[in-house]
C-alpha positions as CSV (number, residue, x, y, z in Angstrom):
1,M,-0.4,-20.9,19.1
2,E,2.5,-21.9,16.9
3,T,0.8,-20.5,13.8
4,L,0.3,-17.2,15.6
5,V,4.0,-17.0,16.6
6,T,5.1,-17.8,13.0
7,A,2.7,-15.2,11.5
8,L,3.9,-12.5,14.0
9,T,7.6,-13.4,13.2
10,I,7.0,-13.0,9.5
11,F,5.1,-9.8,10.1
12,V,7.9,-8.3,12.2
13,L,10.6,-9.3,9.7
14,A,8.6,-7.8,6.8
15,I,8.3,-4.5,8.7
16,F,12.1,-4.5,9.4
17,I,13.0,-5.4,5.8
18,G,10.6,-2.9,4.4
19,F,11.9,-0.1,6.5
20,E,15.5,-1.0,5.6
21,V,14.7,-1.1,1.9
22,I,12.7,2.2,1.9
23,T,15.4,4.2,3.8
24,K,18.1,3.1,1.3
25,I,16.3,4.5,-1.7
26,P,17.8,7.6,-3.2
27,P,15.4,10.5,-3.8
28,I,15.7,10.4,-7.6
29,L,14.1,7.0,-7.6
30,H,11.1,8.0,-5.5
31,T,8.7,8.9,-8.4
32,P,9.1,5.6,-10.3
33,L,8.8,3.6,-7.1
34,M,5.7,5.6,-6.1
35,S,4.1,4.7,-9.4
36,G,4.9,1.0,-8.8
37,S,3.5,1.1,-5.3
38,N,0.3,2.7,-6.6
39,A,-0.1,-0.4,-8.9
40,I,0.4,-2.7,-5.9
41,S,-2.1,-0.7,-3.9
42,G,-4.6,-1.1,-6.8
43,I,-4.2,-4.8,-6.4
44,T,-4.7,-4.4,-2.7
45,V,-8.0,-2.6,-3.3
46,I,-9.2,-5.6,-5.4
47,G,-8.3,-8.0,-2.7
48,A,-10.0,-5.9,0.0
49,I,-13.1,-5.7,-2.1
50,L,-13.1,-9.5,-2.4
51,S,-12.6,-9.8,1.3
52,A,-15.4,-7.5,2.1
53,G,-17.7,-9.2,-0.4
54,Y,-17.5,-12.7,1.1
55,Q,-19.4,-11.6,4.2
56,V,-18.4,-14.6,6.3
57,T,-19.0,-12.7,9.5
58,L,-19.8,-9.1,10.4
59,L,-16.2,-8.6,11.6
60,T,-14.7,-9.7,8.3
61,T,-17.1,-7.4,6.4
62,I,-16.1,-4.4,8.5
63,L,-12.4,-5.2,8.3
64,G,-12.7,-5.6,4.5
65,F,-14.5,-2.3,4.2
66,I,-11.8,-0.6,6.3
67,A,-9.1,-2.2,4.1
68,V,-10.9,-0.9,1.0
69,L,-11.0,2.6,2.5
70,F,-7.3,2.7,3.5
71,A,-6.1,1.1,0.2
72,T,-8.2,3.7,-1.8
73,I,-6.8,6.6,0.2
74,N,-3.3,5.2,-0.4
75,V,-3.9,4.9,-4.2
76,V,-5.4,8.4,-4.5
77,G,-2.7,10.0,-2.3
78,G,0.0,8.2,-4.2
79,F,-1.2,9.5,-7.6
80,L,-1.6,13.0,-6.3
81,V,2.0,13.0,-5.0
82,T,3.3,11.5,-8.2
83,Q,1.4,14.0,-10.3
84,R,2.9,16.9,-8.2
85,M,6.4,15.5,-8.4
86,L,6.2,15.1,-12.2
87,G,4.8,18.6,-12.4
88,M,8.1,19.9,-11.0
89,F,9.9,18.6,-14.1
90,K,7.8,20.4,-16.6
91,K,9.1,23.4,-18.5
92,K,7.8,26.7,-17.3
93,D,6.3,29.1,-19.8
């Protein structure tokens, strides 16, 4: 029970700190940070694949697959948004 309370406390603090950091970022820094978060999400995809591949129980396999799915959506969506934002800075013919 003590481990669960510690884990939940860390999780809630991480959410609060993440929200505070993200809301303080000026819009001009959004594109470079989006590229960095895509790299982090790529690492998350690798971790999710490893998690799904261990197949300890059916639940861990299903949760691993869901993690792979969500992390992949995040990476693809992030790259599409970054590409669109960078396209706004190109010279028009």
